[in-house]
N, C-alpha and C positions, 0 to 999 in steps of 0.2 A: 504493500500499499503505501502510495506516495505520499510524504507531508505538504500539505497546503499551506504556502508561506506567502506572507504580503508584508511589505515594508511599512515600516512605521515612520518613516520622513518620506517629504515630499520632496521634489524639486524644487525651486527655487527657495526651502526653507535655508535657515543658519542654523549651524550645528558647531558644535567643539568636540575636541577629542576628550576622552571620560579620563586619559590619562597624559598626555601631552600637551603641551601649552599650544595650540592651533586651534584655528575654529576656519569656517568656510562656507559657501553657498554651494549647494545640493545640485550638479546640473544634469545628472543622469546615475543609474539606479540597474544595477545586475542583480537578477533574483538570488542568486547563487556565487560565488567566487567565479571570476573568470577571467583572472592573471595567470601569471607563467608560473609554473613550478619555482621554479628559482627565486622569485619574488615572494614567493609564500615560505618555501624553506629559508629567507634569509630572515625572517621575523625570528627574536628569539623564542625558543621554545616554550618557556613558561610566561608566554606573553602571544604564543601564536590564535589566532582567533579561529572559529570552525569554520568548515568553508559553506556549509549548507545554512547559510542565512545570509540576508540581502549583503550586498555590499555597493560606497556610493564612492560617485566621482565628486569629488569638491574644486572647487575653484578655492584654494587656500590661501592662507596666512598666519604667520606667527609675529613675533613683534621685531623683528629682519628682514623679512623678506614674503613673498608671496610664488608659489607654486599650483601644482594639481597633486592632490592625494586621493589616494584610493582607501577606503576605509570601512570596516564591517559594520554594521549594525551596534553589535555589543559594545561597541567602542566609542559610540557618538550618544550626545546627550543636545536636548536643545538649547540654542545660546537665544535666551532672552535678554539678551541688555540693551537690543533696539541700537545698537552701534550698526554702521554700514559696515560693510567688506569692501577694503580695496584693492583686490587684485584686480585688473587691469581688464580682464575677458569678462567681468563682472557686468559691469558699462555696456560692453557690445549685444552681450546675449540677453541681459536682463533690464525690466526697470523696477524699482523700488516703489513698492507699495505701501500706504500709510502704516499700515499695521505692520511693518519691518519683514514684510517677506517679497522675495521678489519676482516678479512675473516673466514669463518669458517673452521678449518684444514680439510684437506681431509680424509679419510679413507683411511689408505696402508693396503693391503691385500696381504698376504703372497700364 
């Protein structure tokens, strides 16, 4: 029997890592792990996440830089700070709503 799995977080939601000091905007979700085995094995075993859960692609930032992150659901919590995310691709992809969420920009057709 297959286990029904649904994502806890949504595209455009601002989240932060449970253990490490970074946050970001979700721009894509994989229903389960979809990265390389090499990437997964590079995570120390004592903190390595399960593969059978959603994994999120983030436009991420920490106090020093902006980057793209791939994070398991178990390692994310909502970021309710209301602070905007400064990653440059956020502005290209999303527009910020009054509630602090980011909404995917609509494509304008000519």
